[in-house]
N, C-alpha and C positions, 0 to 999 in steps of 0.2 A: 484354656479355652473352650464352653459351653456348646456342643454341637450348633445349636440356634445362633449361637453370634457367628459360627463360621458359616450357618445357612446366609444370616444379616446380611455378610462382608460379600459374601455370591450373590446377592441379591442387587448388590448397590454396586456389584464390579459388572454385572450383565448390564442393569438400566445404564451406568456407565458410558461404558464401553461399545454394547453392544446393539443397546437400546431395544432390551428385552426384558420382558415379564419374569418374576419368578417363577425356577424349573420346579418341575412338579415334583412332590414328594414321594419319593420311595422305600427311604429307609426306614426300617420300623426302630432305630435309636434314636433318631432325629423325631419323629411324631410320639414316641413316649416322651420326650421332653419336652415337647408340646403342648402333648395332653397334661403332664404335671401343671405346666404355667396357665392353662383350662382350669383349669380348679382349684387353684392360689386367685378368688376372685377379685385378691388387688393387686395382680400383676401387671405390671408395666407394660407388658407385652400379651397381655390376655386378648385384647380385642383382634390382634395378627394374627394371632395363636389360633383363635376361633375359625378365621379365614381360612389359613394355613386347612385346618382338618377337614373343613367342609367343602372347600372350593379345588385343594391345588394336593388331593391325596392321589395316586392314582389308584385302581381300584383290582380285582381278579387275583394275584399268588404272591406280589410282592408282598416283602416282608411288612411293609407299609399298612398293607390293605390287613395283614392279620391282626395287628394294633386296632388300626380303627374299627372293625367288626368286634373284638371284644370288648373296645371300650363302647359302642353304640348299644351294645346288650347288658354293658354295666346299668347306663342310660333309662334303658326298657325296663329292664327288673328290679329300678329303684334302688340299685347301689350305687351308683351317682348322681350326684343330681344336677346339671347344666340348664341356667334357665332359658339360654337359646335354643336348646334342643332340648324341644318335646321328646314324648315316645312315639308319635303321631310322627316327628320327623326324623329320629332316626330311624324307621319303619323304611321313610321314604327312602334316605341315605342308605340301609341295606339295598334296597330293589335297585339301587343305578349302580352296586358293585360290580354286577355280574359273576361270580361261581364263584370257588374255594374258598374262602374263610366268612366270607358272608352267605354262604348255603348252607355251612356246617352250623353258622349262626342261628337260622333263622330255622333250621330243621331242630336245634336244642330246644329252642323256645314253643313253635310249634308241638311236637311231640312228647311238653311238659306236659303236669297235672294242672298248671295253672293256667286256667279257662280265660282270665284276660290279656294273657299276651299269646295264649296258641292261637286265638279264633285270627288276629291282624296278622301274625305270621305266616300262618298259613294262605292267610288272602294274597301276602306278597310273593310265596314263595309259586303261588299258582302264574304267576307272571314271571317266574325265572326257568330259561333253560338250559344254561349251562351248568348241567349237574353229570356228575363222572358214576362209573362202578360206586365206589363209598357211599356216593348221594344216594345213587338207588335203591341201594341194599339195605341203606336205614330206613327207607319207605316201606321194602317188601319186607323187612322184619315185623316192624311195626304194624304193617297193614292187616297183618298174619297173626298177630297175637290179639287181634279185634280193634286198635286205636283207629275209631270213629272219621277223625283228623285225618290221619294217614290214606285213609279210604275216599274223603274230600277230596287229598289234595290228586290224589291219583286217578279219580274220575274228570277231574277238571286237563288234567295231563292227557287221557285217553279223547277224549277232547276237543283236544289241541287250541282250549279257553286263550292260552298264552299266546295266540297267533289269530285266533277267528275275532278274539275283545279288542287287536287293534283296529284303529280306522284306516279305511280304504284309502288310498291312493288318490291325490288330486285331479278332478275330470281336464280341469284347465290348469296348466301350466305357462308362464307367463317367461318368456328369455329373453334378456338382451344379448346380442351380438358382442365378440369378442375374438376380433381375428390374431390368434397366437402368433401365425409364422404362416407362410405362404410354400406350398410343398410338402412332403412329408416330414411330420414332425417326430424327431426322434425324443426318449424320455430324457435325454440327455437335456435338450430345453428346459426342461421341468425339476428336473431332480439332475444337475451335475455330476459326473465320476466325481471330480476332485471335489466335492465337497460330500462325497459320501460319509465322511468320517462324522457327519453331524448328523445323519438321517433320524436315530431316535433321539436326536434333543428337535421336537416337530417345530417349536415357534423358532427356532435361530433357522433348521435347515429350510425351513417355508422362506425365509430371505435370500434363496438362490434361486429363486426360480424364475424363468425368463430373464426380465431386469427388474432393476426398482423400478425403472418408468412402467418399464408394463404394470408391476404390481400396483400402484399409483392411478393407472386410468382404469384399471378393475376397481378400486376402493370409489370412484369416480365417477363411474357407468353406478356401480350400487347405490352411491348418493343420487343419483337421479333419477333411478327408477330401482325405490325401494319395494315395490310390490312386485318386480320381477328376477332371475337371477340370471346372474354371466354365463353365458354357457361359451366356452373356449373352444376356438375352431382350426382346423387344422385347415386353409385355402389352397383347391387343386392338390390335394396331399390326403394322405392317410394317418390318424391321429395315434400316440404313440408307438413308434417302430423301436423296432430296439431290445435294449435289458429289459428283463420282465421286473418292473418298477414300481412296488409299493406306494414309495417316498414320496413318484412323482405325483399318482392321484391322493394320496395325503397332500401333498403342498398346494393341488388343484382346490381339495376340498377348503382345505384350510383357509383360501382366498376369496373360493366363490360357493363353497358348499354351508354345510348348517354344523351347527353344534350338537354333536350325539347325545352329549348329558350335561344339566348344568352346571352339576359337580365334577367335572372332568375337564381341565382344562386341555385346549387346541388338539382333543379328537372330531374333525370333522367328519360330514358323511353327505351323501347326496351329490354330489359334482355331475355336472352338465356338460357334458363334451361331447363333438362333434367334427367329422371329417368329408371332406367330397369323396373319397373315397373310404369313410368310412372311419372303423376303428379297429388296432392293430387284435390279433385275436388274446394275445394276453394279457394286453392294456383292459381288453374291456373284459374279462374275464376278474381283474383287480378292481374294474367301475362297480362289479357287481357283490362285489366285497361289501364293499362301501352305500348299496341301493342307490349306486348313481343310474344314469341314465346316460345312454351312447348313443346318437346320432350316426346315418349314412345321411348323407343331405343330397348327395348326387348333384350338386349344385352344376354341376360340369359337365359336358357330354360332348359326344364324336361328332363334330361335324360331317351333315353328308349333303352331297350334291344332289343333284335332279333327280337322279335313277337312282338315291338311297347310296348309295358307295362313301365310304371314309373317305372324306379329305384328309390328304396327308402335307406336313411341311419337307421344307428341302431334306430333311435327314427321314422320311420315309417314315414318320412317328403323325400319329392321326393329332388331327388339329381341336382343340375342345372350344364350347362355345358355353359363355353361362346361359342357366338355364333361369338361374333367377340370385337375386344379389343378397349376400350373406356378412356384407361390407359392415365394419366396426359402429355400434351403437342402434344396429333394427331393430328392433321388435317384433318379435314373434310370438307365437303360439301352438303349445303342443296339447292336441286333445288327447290325450290317454287314453278314452274312449276306442275314438273313433283312428286312435293311431294313426294322426294324419300331422303333419306342421301346415304351420297354416300364417300369412303375411295378415292381419285384418280375417276378411271374409276369404281371400282367397286363399285354394289349398294352393301347395308348394312340392309337398312330395309324402309317399306312403313311408312313416316310419315303423310299420310292424313290425319288424327283426326285432324294434327296441322293447318289445311291449309281449314278449311272447307269457304265457302261463305263469313262470316260474321266473322271469324277472320281476314279473310285478310284484311276485310273491318275496324274492328280496327287496324290493324297493319298500313292500309295504310293512317290510320285518326290521327295517334299517339294515340289513346287508343281509349275506347269502351265509352266515355262519350260520344265523338264528335259526334259519329255516333248515339246514342238516344235523341241529341239537338238538331243533325240534322235531324234528322227521322221528330219531332217534328216541327221544323224549316219548312222543306218544308211542308207539311201537310198545317201548318197555310199560307201558303204565297198563295200553291193552293186552298185553301177552300177561300182567301180574293179576289182574283182575278178570280174565278170563274170558274175555271180549271180543269183538271183533271191532279193528281201529274205524272209525267212519270216514267218508272222505271227504276230507279237510283239503289238505292242500290237491292242485293242481294236476290230473292224472298224469305218471310218465307217458310220453308219446313212443308207443311201441309196435314199430314200424316191419312187417315180416313179409316180403313178397314170394311171394309163392315161385317156384322152380330158378330163385335165381341163387346163383352162390356168393359166397362169401370173399370177399376181398379181405388181406391181413389183418386188416386193423378191425373190422369187424370181429374177426374170429379171436382180435384180442379181446376187446371189451365184452363177447358173446363169453368166454371162456373165463372172464373177472368180473361180471354181473352180481349186485348182490338184490334182493327185492324184486326179480322181475316177475309180472305174473304172467308173459306169455311161455308158452310151452315148444313154441317156434323161434328160430335163431332170428334175430331183430339185425337189420341193417341198418343203414347210415340215418341218421336223422333222427332216429330214437334216442329217448333222453334217458338215462344209465346213474346208477351209482356203481363205481366199481371200486376196489381192491385195489389198493395202490401196494408195489411189492416193496420200493425202493425208493426213499426218500434223499434228499441232496439241499442242504441250505450253505450257501457261500459268505464269504465273513463281513461283504460292505452291507447285506442286507442282513444276515443274521441277526444284529440288536433290534430291526425290527420284530422279526421272527419269535425271537424271546419275547419281546412286548406282547405279542399277539396270542404266544401262550399264555401269558401271566394273564393277560387280560381274558382269555377263556377261560379262566383255572384250571389249567392244563399241567400235571406235575411229573409225568412218565411217557414215554412212546408208546404207543397202540400194543399190544401184541399181535396183531397182526403183519404187521412193516417185515419184512424180511432184512429189509439192512437199511442206513441211515445214515449219512456221512457229512460231519460239519469241516469245513475248509479252511486253509489260511491264502489261497492264491492272489485273492484279492487285493490284498495289504502285503502280499511277498517282496515287494521290491527295496522299499524302505521300512527300517524299523524303527520309526520317530516316534517321539509324544503321543500322536493322536491314537497308531494302531499300539502303543504298548499299553496307551490306557483302555482301549478298546476290547481287544485281541482276546487276552489272557479271561476279562472279566465271561466275554463271550465262549469261551472256550470250556471254560468249569459247566456254565451253567448247561451249556448243551451235552456235556460228559455228563454231569449228571441226569439228565434228560434219561438218557440212554441211547446218544449217539456217538458212532467212532466219529473223534476228532482228530483233527490235524495237529495239534497242539497237544498237551499230557497238561492237564492243570499242575500235576504235581512233579513234572518235568524227568517221571520217568526215561520216556524214551525220547530220541529227537526229532525236531519239527521236523511236520514237514507241511514245504506250503506248495505241494501239485497242484495242479488243476484242477477246477472241481468235476467239468466233462470227463476228463480222464479217467479220473476214482471213479466217478458213477459208471463207467463203460466198464472197467476191470471190476465192477461189484454187482457188474447186472449179470448172471448168467443164464439167466431162460430167455429165451426169441420170443416167449408168449406173455411177457413181466411188463407194467402198468410203472415207469419213474415219474415222479413229479421231483421238479429242481428250481431254486428260486434263481435262475436264470433263464434269459431266453434262449441260452445255447445248451441249454439241456435235452439235447436230441441224440441219441443213444443208436449203436452200430446191432443193438439187441434190444427186441421186446421195442414197445411205442412210448416216447415220452415226452412231458411237454415242459415248458417253461413255464415256472409261473411268479406270483407276485410270493410277497415273502408272508403274505396272509394265508394263501391258500396250501403254501410250502407247512403252515403252523397248523391249518386244516389237519393234513393227511399227516403229519405227526402226532396228531392228538387222537384224532379217530380211525387214520387206516383206510381211510375214503377218500372220492374225489365224487364228483357230480358233474358231468359234460353230455353234451350230444354226441354221437357217433359220430364221427366228420366222414367228410366223402371224401376219396380217393382220387389221385393221378398217379398211374402206373408210368415209371419211366425205364425204356428200355434201351439196348444199345443195339450198334450195327457196325459194319466197318473194321476197320486196323488202327489202331493204335501207333502214331509214330515212335520212335524209337527217342527220338530227342524229346516229347511232350510229357510231361510230368501231370498227374492223375490230376493236379490241382487245377490243370488247364481243361478239364474234361469238365471239373464240374462249375465251372464258370462258363463252357460252351452252353453246357444243357441250358441255363437260365436265358442265355443267348439266342439258343437253336428254339427255346421254347419261345419266348417272344415273339420271334421270328414267324413258326409255326401258326398263330395265334392273332396274328395281327395289332400285334402289342397288348393283347389283354394276361394279364398274368394269371394263370389260371391254378399255378400255386397257392395264390393268394389264400388264407383261412383252410387249405385243404391238407391234407396229411400224404405226404408223398410217398409212392412205394416206389422203391429202389431197387430193381431184379440186378443183383450184385455181383449173384454167382460163388465165386472161387477167391473174391477180395477177403483178404481177413477182417475183423472186426477194428484194429487200431487206423488200419491203411482207407475203409469203409467208411470209418466216424469222418473223413476229411468232407465226403459228399455231405451225410447228416448235418454235421456243423454246420454248411454255409445253407440248410433249408431255412435258416435264422433269416437267413439278407432274403433267400425269395419269397420271403412273410408268408412261408405254410404255419400251421398250425404245429405238424409231427413230421419224423420220419419215420419208415419201416425199411430194411434192407432185408434182402430174400437171398439167403445164402443156401447150394447145396449142404447136404449132409457131414460130408467131410471138411467143409470149411467151419463150418459152425464146430461142428469139435474143438476145431484146432483152436480157435477162437475163444473158445470156454476151457481148454488144457491151458491157455497163455491167459486169463483171469483166473484161472486155482493159483496158478503159480507166484500171482501178484498180488492176490488175497494172502497166501502162505506168508508172502515177505511181509505183510499186515503184523498181521501174526508172529513173528520171527521178532520184527522190532518191540513188540512189546503192543502192538495198539487193540488188540481183544478188551472187549470191556465182560464185568461178571456174566451178561446173559449170554454170552459166547457165541456173538451176532457173526463176526468172521469165519468160525469154523461149522455155522450152522448156513451159511453161504455155500462152504467149499459139498458141503454134504446134499444140497441142492445142484450143485455141477454133478456131482458124480449122480445123482440120480437122472440128472437130464440127460448125461452122458450116455446113461445105461437105455433111458427111454428109446433115444434113437440109433442105437446100437442095434436092438431087440428087435428096431420098426415097430414097436408097439406105436411110437408118438415124432415120427421123424420134422424133420425142420421146418419152422412156420413154411407155410406157400398159400397163395391165394388159391380157388376155385376157377377152374376154368370157364365155369358161368357166371364169376363174378362182373360186377358193372361199374364202373368206372366215369368220373364225372370228363376226364379227359386221358390221353393216353397221348404220352410223349415219346417219341421218337429221336435218341442222340447219335446222328452221323459224324464216328470218330472220323471217318476220310477227311470231314471238311475242316480239321482241327490240323492246321500247318505251322502254327506260332502261336508261343508263350501271349496267355490270352490275358489281360487286365481289367481289374474290375476298378471304374474312374470315378469318384465325387464329380466330375465336370463343372468345378468349383465355378468358372466362367461363362457357364449356358447363360445366357440371356434371358432365359427363362426360367427365372426363380424356382419354379416349382420341381424343376429334371436335375436338379442337383443335391449330390448327396445322397443316390436313392438306392445304390448297387446293381442298378441294370444298364448303366451305362460299360459294355465290353467291348474290349475292342482288342486288338491285336498288339506287342511290342513292336512294330515297325512304325505304327503310330508316332511310339514317343523317338522319332530319329533327330538323337545328340543332345536329348533334353537332360538338361541337368538333373545330378540326386541326390540331397544334402544329407540324405541317412535310410539305412536300412534295417528293418529288424524280421530276425528270424524267429518265430514264437508263438503264443499262446495256447487256443484249443486243437488250430489246425492245423499243427504239426504234430509228426506219431518222429519214435525212433529211424526209422528210414528217413525222417527229413534231416535229422544228424548225421546219419552217417553221409547224405551227400556234402554236407560241409567240408565233411574231413575228405571225402573224395575228391571235393573239387579243390582241395588246398595241398591233397599231395599232387595230382596233375600240374597244378602251377607252380608248384616248387620245384617238381622235376623240369616242367618248360623254362622257367623261366630262373631258378636256381635263389629266388627270395619273394616274399608275397611283399606288396605296396596296396593300402586301403587306402584309394582316394577318398574317401566317407565313408564316415564310422558304420560299423555294420553292430548292431546289438543283435544275442542271441540267448532267446531262454529257455530252455530245456522245458516240457510243460511237467515232467516227474523226476521225483529224485530215482524210480527204478533204471530210469531211462539213461540215466549219468550211471548209474552203477552200471548197469548194462553196457555203457561203450566205455567205461574203466576196465570192465573185464575186457571187453575185445579190442583193444588197442586204441579205437577211435579216439578216444577224450584227449589224448595226448600230445596228438598233432591239432586236436583246439586249443589246448589246453598253452600251446609252444608259440602260437602268432596269437595268443590273445594279449591283450592292452591293459586286461582287468580280468580279474576270475574271481568270481564269489566266494567267503566267505564266512561260514557260517557262524563262525566263533566270533567275527565283528561283522553282524551287520552294518550295513551303510544304515544310516541315521540322518541322513537329509538327501533327497532327489536330487538327483543329476540336473543339470540346469544347459550345461554345456558341454560337447561330446567334440573327442579327438579324432581324426581318422584313426582308429582303429579299433580290434573287433573286442567288445562285452561281452564276456561268459558271465552272465546273469543268471541269479538264483530261479528255481524253477518255479513260475506262475504266469500272471497274467504279462507284468509288465506295461510295456506304450500299450499295446489293447483296453486296458483298463482305463489309462490317463487319469485317474486319481490321485498318483503318486508320481511315475516318471512321465516325462511327455517331451517329445521333439523338440529343434528348438523353433519358437514362433517364428511361422512364415517359412517352415521349411518343405520341400517335395521328399518326402518319405514313399519307400515304396514296401511293404511290409507280408507278411505272409496272415496278419491277422484277419480280422472281420472287420475291424471298427472302421469306417470310412468320414464319419460325421464329421461336422464342422465344430471343432474345438476338442474333440474325442484325440486323437492321437495328436496334433501339432494344431496351436493356435493361428490367429490369423494376426497380422500385422497391419501398420497401417498402407502401407506399401504391396505388401503381395498375400493372398490368402494361402493360410496350411493347404499340403496335399496330403491326403493319406490313402496312396495307390494300393493295391492290394493284388498280390499273383504269388506263383511257385519260388518255392526255396533256393531254386539253382537261379532263378531271373533274380533274386534278392541280391545272392553271393556275389554273383558278377555283377548285377548294377554298381554296387558297393567299390568292388577292385578297378571297375574304369571310371569309376564317378559319374555315369552317367547311364542312359537304360542302351544295350549293345543292339546292333543289328541281327537279324538274323543268321545271318554269318557268322557273326562273334558267337553270338548263343550257342548253334549248332554244335560250332570247333569245341567248345568250352566244357560240354556235355558228354563229347564224343567217350565211350567206353565207362560210361558212371553208369550207375544200376539204381535207373530213376524208378518210381514207381510206376510198375507196367498195369496194364488193365487189358484185358479179351473177353469179348461179350463172349454174353452164357449161346452155347450150339442149340440149345433147346430150351422149351421154357420152362420154368420151375412153377408147374400148378397143379393142385390136387382134384384128382377128375369128381365133379359134381355129380349128386345122385338122391334127389331129393328125398329117396327112402333111407339114405344115410347121413343126411342133411345133421349139421354139428347142432348138436342140440343146446339150451339155453344150461349154461351153470351156473345155477345159485350158490354165492361162496356165503358162508356161513361168517361174518363179520361181525358179530354179537359179542 
C-alpha cells in the first residue's frame, strides 16, 4: 500500500469518526509521492495532490517543508513545469514557509547568476525574518565578495523593511462579547489536561475547548456579526490562570482568531481575550506570541459607602458592583489609537496596558517571534554594512531611579541584560532583552514546542543556553497508546536539538519521569540565573524562573533570549515562631491568607515577583513556597538565602547532576558537566566573598511588603475550591484558605501525596507516620485510598539507601514497576496505599484522576474544576490542598482529623521546620557602587 493510499484512508477515518479535515502533512516521503502524482498530468489524484501540496503542508523545518521548497525551486528554474503553479506563485508559496529549507532555496536563487530569478528571490527574502547563522553567514560572505543582490538585501534588513512595510494595526476593532465563564477561567477550560495528547493536532484539539455548545455559540456570533471579532471573557475573574498553555490560546484563536497564512491550515493568530481582573501573566505572554489582544476590563468594581469605605459581605469580602455590562452578544469597539474601550460613543475603560508600543509591534508583526527575530536580523545587517541601525522599533523603556537600590529581581535582570543603552542600573518597568540560562520543556506541551521550533526553522539549541531539559513527567502515570505514540518521537526530536532528555531515544539509559520543576531546580546552580519553562510552576528556589507557553520556550531554546519588562516585586518576610506540629506547607498557605487580609482582599502578588526571605531553608524545601506562588497569581518568585544555605543547595544540585551523568544522560555538548563547572565557580565566588549570595539592596523599592506572622498559624491550613459558594466567581480560586477545624468530621474519599509541591522530606514524613502508627496500633488500615507519587527517581533511590522505602513498600498495596508500567489509567481505587511512578500523577489530571464526585485532600496545586476530580450529577468533585501529614492522617481515618488527632499523630515527627531570619539579608546601597548594567553578548 502506498503512503498516499494510507493518507487517504486516514482522511476518511478522521472525517467519519471525528468530523475532521485532512491532517496537515509533515512527512517528506508522503509529500514526495504527492509531487510525483502532480508531475503525472493524467494521474487520477492529481487535483487532490495539488491541493495537499499547496494548502496542507506544514512549513518551517519539517521534512515535508524541505521537499516542498526543493520542488518550488525546480518550478522557478523551469526544471519542472506545473501549469497551476507559476514561478510567481512558487515565490509566493516560499514566502509563507517561514524559514529553514525555504530560506536556503531563496538564497540559492538570490545569490545565483540568473538575473531572472535573483531579483524576485531577493524581494521575497526582504520580507523574511527567520534567518539563522548559516543563512546570515551566506549573505555576509556574498556581500564581502561584492554581490550587489546581497548588499541590497542587507540594506533592506538594516532598515527593517520586513517590519516597516507591514500595514499598521486597525484603528478601530469591533468586538462582540462572549462570556466563557464566570470567575477565574483556568486554561483547563480552554485546553483540558485530559486532552493533552492531541495538542499537536490543532484541529482535533480545538474540539475540546469549553464545550461543543460553546463552540457553536461562538460560530453563531461570528455569523451574526461578520465584521466583529468574538472576544472571550472571564466575567468577574482573571482569564487564563493555571498552566502555561499555548494550546489554550491556539484553541481560542482557532475559534475566534484569523488564519495566519492561506497556505497553512489550522494555525490561527490574533485572538481577543479579556477578563474583569485582566489576563494572567503567562497567558498574556502567550497572547502576545500570536499577536493577539488581552484586555483588563475592570467592569466590576468594589462597592463603597457614603464615606468611601469598602462595603463587605458576611465573609468580610468586598462587595462588587457592575460598572458596565459585557453580557454575551454585546457589541463593543476597541480604539487602538485612543486606547479605550467603547460601547457606541460611550467610553467604558482605559485599555492602554494592552497597547504598549511593544505589544502593538507584536500585533503588527503577527506575533512576538517576528519582532524578536527581526531585531536580531536588523542588528546583524547594520553591523555587516558598518552602519548604525536606524530606530525602527519602539525604544525599550529604560527606567533608572537615582539613589534607589535594586530588588533581587532587578539585580538578576541587570546581570543578564542584552543590548541595553543605559549606563546605570535599570529598575522595574524597564523593557529588556535578557539571556536565558536554563530552559525546560515538559511532555504535554513539548510536541507543540517542537512544532514551534520547526515553524521558526530552528534546528539546534542556542549555544548561550547553559542547560535545557525535556521532561516525561506529565505522561508518567500511564504508558498508554497515546504516550507510546507521542513521547518517543518528542524525546528523539529534543535529544537531536540538544536538550538533556528524560528518555533516551536510543534506549541506553533508564527512562526518567521526574517532575520537570524538580529537575530544573536541581540543574539551576546560579542564584542569578533566568529560567524559562513550559509550565506555570517553573518557579525555582535559585534564580528567577518564569512559566511560559510552548512558543516562548521554543524561542528561548532557539535564541537563548527572552524579552519582558522587569517586574515589580513584593517582599515577604516572617516573624514569630513556627509551632512544632506545623508543616511548612501551612506557612505557605497562611502567607496567602495573611496577605489578602493585610491588603483588604487585594492580591498584591498578582503579576509581580514574590521575593521571599527564606534564609536557612534549603532549596528543596524552599521550593514548596516558590512553587505555590503560581497559585498566588505571581509572575515569579525569588528566594533570598544566606551564603551557607546557598552553598549547601548548590552542592546538593551538583550531586544530582552527577547522578544524571552517571546514568548516561550527558549529551555530546557535555551540558551537565558544564553545569557542574558553573556550580564550582559559583561556590568559589561565595566562599571568597567576591560575589556573595543574591540579596536586595537596603534601599530597594517594593510594590508592597508582606510580613507573615508564624504565631498566628495554629492549625493545618487548607486551600479550598469552595465548590458550593453561592458566588460562582469565588469558586476554584486558591484564595480560600481555611484551618482543618473547619472540616470537622468531613469524609475524605482519596488522598494524594505527590507533584512538584513535595520533596524528599515529605516522603520521609510518610515513612515516620507509618512507623508510629505501626508501633501504636500493630497494624495500619487505610479508610480511604492514599496515592503517593515521589517527585524524582533520585529521591526514591535515596529513600531506598536510607531504609525509608522499605516501610513504604511494606504497606503499599501497589508499587510501580518500570519493567511493566501501567498501560491503562486507574478508574477505581481500593482503600490501600499506591506507590506510583515518579511524576505528576493526579495533579496533572490528563491520565489518572480520582473517582468522579470524590472529596480529595492532596499536596498538589490543582483545585480547578475537573482537573484532579470530575463532578457527578449528584456531587461536585473537591480537590482540597494541604500538607503531607494531613493527607496521610486523613486517609487513615477516612475523614479530616480534629486538631487533637492531628497533633497526636505528628508528635515526634520531623516536619519541615522553619525559623525566620534574625537579621535582614540585604546589601548596603551606595550610589557610587550601584550595580552597573551588564550587557551580555548574546550574538
